[in-house]
matplotlib code that plots the C-alpha trace (Angstrom):
import matplotlib.pyplot as plt

x = [0.0, 2.7, 4.7, 1.2, 0.3, 4.3, 3.5, 0.2, 2.3, 4.5, 2.1, 0.3, 3.5, 4.4, 0.9, 0.2, 3.4, 7.0, 8.9, 9.8, 13.3, 12.7, 15.7, 16.0, 16.3, 17.5, 15.6, 17.2, 15.2, 16.1, 13.5, 13.9, 16.7, 19.5, 18.6, 15.1, 12.5, 9.7, 6.9, 4.2, 1.2, 0.8, 1.2, 2.7, 6.7, 9.0, 12.1, 12.4, 15.3, 15.0, 16.9, 14.3, 15.3, 12.7, 11.4, 8.9, 5.0, 2.6, 1.3, -2.5, -3.5, -7.4, -8.4, -9.8, -13.0, -13.9, -16.1, -16.1, -17.9, -16.5, -18.3, -21.6, -19.7, -19.7, -17.3, -16.0, -12.0, -10.5, -7.1, -5.5, -3.3, -0.2, 2.8, 2.4, 5.5, 5.8, 6.3, 5.2, 4.5, 3.6, 1.9, -1.5, -0.8, 1.1, 0.7, 1.7, 2.9, 1.5, 3.9, 0.8, -1.8, -5.8, -8.6, -11.6, -14.9, -17.4, -20.5, -18.6, -15.1, -15.8, -12.8, -9.6, -6.1, -4.3, -0.9, 0.5, -2.2, -1.7, -3.4, -3.4, -3.8, -5.0, -3.6, -6.8, -8.5, -11.8, -11.0, -11.2, -8.1, -8.6, -7.5, -6.4, -7.0, -6.4, -7.6, -10.5, -10.6, -12.3, -12.9, -11.6, -12.9, -9.5, -6.8, -2.8, -1.5, -0.2, 3.2, 5.1, 6.8, 9.4, 7.6, 10.0, 10.5, 12.3, 15.5, 18.8, 19.7, 17.5, 15.5, 15.4, 13.4, 14.0, 11.5, 10.7, 6.9, 5.6, 3.8, 3.0, 3.9, 3.7, 4.4, 8.1, 8.5, 7.7, 7.1, 8.1, 7.9, 10.7, 9.8, 12.3, 11.2, 12.4, 12.1, 8.4, 7.5, 4.2, 4.7, 7.3, 10.0, 11.1, 9.4, 11.0, 9.0, 11.0, 10.8, 12.8, 12.7, 12.9, 13.7, 17.2, 18.1, 16.0, 18.6, 17.4, 19.0, 18.7, 20.9, 22.9, 20.0, 20.1, 17.2, 16.6, 12.9, 12.2, 8.4, 5.7, 2.0, -0.2, -0.9, 2.3, 6.2, 8.4, 12.0, 14.9, 17.3, 20.9, 22.1, 20.5, 20.3, 23.6, 22.8, 22.4, 25.1]
y = [-0.1, 2.4, 1.5, 2.4, 5.5, 6.4, 6.1, 8.3, 11.1, 10.8, 10.4, 13.6, 15.8, 15.2, 16.0, 19.1, 20.5, 20.2, 18.7, 21.0, 21.4, 21.0, 20.1, 19.6, 22.8, 24.0, 26.3, 27.9, 29.8, 31.2, 33.6, 36.0, 37.7, 37.8, 41.3, 41.8, 42.4, 40.2, 39.0, 35.8, 34.4, 31.4, 28.1, 30.5, 29.7, 32.3, 31.0, 28.6, 27.0, 24.8, 23.3, 21.9, 20.1, 19.7, 20.8, 23.3, 22.5, 22.8, 21.0, 19.7, 19.9, 18.3, 15.7, 16.3, 14.6, 14.7, 12.7, 11.0, 10.2, 7.7, 6.6, 6.6, 5.0, 7.0, 6.8, 9.2, 10.1, 10.6, 12.1, 12.0, 14.9, 14.5, 16.5, 17.4, 18.2, 20.4, 17.6, 20.0, 23.4, 25.3, 28.8, 27.3, 24.9, 23.5, 19.4, 18.1, 14.7, 13.7, 11.5, 9.7, 7.8, 8.3, 6.3, 5.5, 4.1, 2.8, 0.7, -2.4, -2.0, -0.6, 1.5, 0.8, 2.2, 3.9, 5.1, 8.7, 11.4, 13.7, 16.9, 19.5, 23.0, 26.0, 29.0, 30.3, 30.6, 30.3, 26.4, 24.1, 21.8, 18.3, 14.7, 12.9, 9.2, 7.2, 9.5, 10.7, 13.9, 14.8, 18.5, 19.3, 22.5, 23.5, 25.4, 25.3, 28.9, 30.9, 30.4, 27.7, 26.8, 24.1, 21.2, 18.9, 15.7, 12.0, 10.8, 13.1, 15.2, 15.3, 18.1, 19.0, 21.7, 22.7, 25.1, 26.7, 28.1, 29.8, 27.9, 30.5, 32.0, 30.2, 33.0, 34.1, 31.5, 31.1, 27.6, 26.7, 23.7, 22.7, 20.5, 18.7, 18.1, 15.8, 14.7, 16.1, 18.0, 16.5, 15.9, 16.5, 13.8, 14.9, 17.4, 18.8, 20.6, 23.6, 26.0, 28.6, 30.8, 34.2, 35.3, 33.9, 36.1, 37.1, 35.0, 31.6, 29.1, 25.3, 23.8, 26.7, 28.8, 32.0, 34.0, 37.3, 37.5, 41.3, 40.7, 38.1, 38.3, 35.6, 36.1, 36.6, 37.0, 39.9, 38.8, 39.1, 36.4, 36.4, 33.4, 31.1, 27.0, 25.6, 24.5, 20.9, 19.3]
z = [0.0, 0.7, -2.5, -4.2, -2.8, -3.4, -7.0, -6.8, -5.3, -7.8, -10.9, -8.9, -8.9, -12.5, -13.3, -11.2, -9.6, -9.3, -6.6, -4.0, -2.6, 1.0, 2.8, 6.1, 8.1, 11.5, 13.7, 17.0, 19.4, 22.6, 24.4, 26.1, 25.2, 28.3, 29.8, 28.6, 31.2, 30.7, 32.1, 32.7, 34.0, 36.2, 33.7, 30.6, 29.7, 31.1, 29.1, 26.5, 24.3, 21.6, 18.5, 15.9, 13.1, 10.2, 6.8, 6.2, 5.9, 8.6, 11.6, 11.6, 15.6, 14.6, 12.5, 8.9, 7.4, 3.5, 1.3, -2.0, -4.7, -7.1, -9.7, -7.5, -4.6, -1.6, 0.7, 3.7, 4.6, 8.3, 8.6, 11.6, 13.3, 12.0, 10.4, 6.5, 4.2, 1.6, -1.6, -4.8, -5.9, -9.0, -9.6, -9.2, -6.2, -3.3, -2.5, 1.0, 2.1, 5.6, 8.0, 9.4, 8.2, 7.2, 6.4, 4.1, 5.6, 3.0, 3.5, 2.0, 3.6, 6.6, 7.8, 5.8, 7.1, 4.2, 3.7, 4.4, 2.8, 0.0, 0.0, -2.9, -1.6, -4.5, -4.3, -5.3, -1.9, -3.9, -4.4, -1.8, -0.1, -1.4, 0.2, -2.8, -3.0, -6.3, -8.6, -6.6, -4.6, -1.6, -0.5, 3.0, 5.3, 5.7, 4.5, 6.3, 7.3, 4.4, 5.1, 5.8, 8.8, 10.1, 11.2, 13.4, 11.3, 12.4, 11.5, 11.5, 14.3, 16.8, 18.3, 21.6, 24.0, 27.5, 29.0, 32.2, 33.4, 36.4, 38.9, 41.5, 44.7, 48.6, 51.0, 50.3, 48.0, 44.0, 42.1, 38.9, 36.1, 34.0, 31.1, 28.2, 24.7, 22.4, 18.7, 17.8, 21.0, 21.3, 25.0, 27.8, 27.9, 31.4, 33.5, 37.2, 39.9, 41.4, 44.3, 45.3, 49.1, 47.4, 50.7, 50.1, 46.9, 43.8, 41.9, 40.7, 38.7, 37.3, 35.1, 33.5, 33.7, 36.1, 36.1, 38.2, 40.0, 40.1, 41.4, 41.8, 42.4, 42.7, 39.4, 37.7, 37.7, 36.4, 35.8, 33.5, 32.5, 33.4, 31.4, 29.5, 29.0, 26.8, 23.4, 23.1, 21.7]

ax = plt.figure().add_subplot(projection="3d")
ax.plot(x, y, z, "-o")
ax.set_aspect("equal")
plt.show()
């Protein structure tokens, strides 16, 4: 099935869009800048630093459904939440390839899981995005962001993210949550609760990170970063 899906994708790209040059890219983010005065509410990220390795595309956060009508035979497609990578483009449309699966449901076979979904996004906003299955198309009530971003892909150099969240105050102490993500950043690979007694000093630290707490309330914190986490090796 994957071989067949790859063949269909190749046919589509040859027919409607040139193959996109979409090499792996590395994105490095460090915020806030050292010395910048910043604020965060309870539950918000105060500091984050990450290296993300991926390709241009978009992240589908919620499942999508579409309907096929092939020679009078009706079926429903459901695309799971997943990453989509730009696979081809021309002056009329973009073609994206999903990293997950999709399901085709009909009255004869029920739900059959298919390989990576291929969607075509017209640049004309009056035309619908479509899911392509074999030689049929199912309109989707969805348009990805106009600008492609780097979506994390597996393989090659690993991606890693570190962040600190403000978790409130208790008396003279402030509480924080450290979270560390790897690969697709979908869920923390490691987390640790932290608590510091600010009556002992306004500077707090975890690993290489150093933060000066300027003010805390029951709803937020004002702070500045003295030094960041090291970049992952």
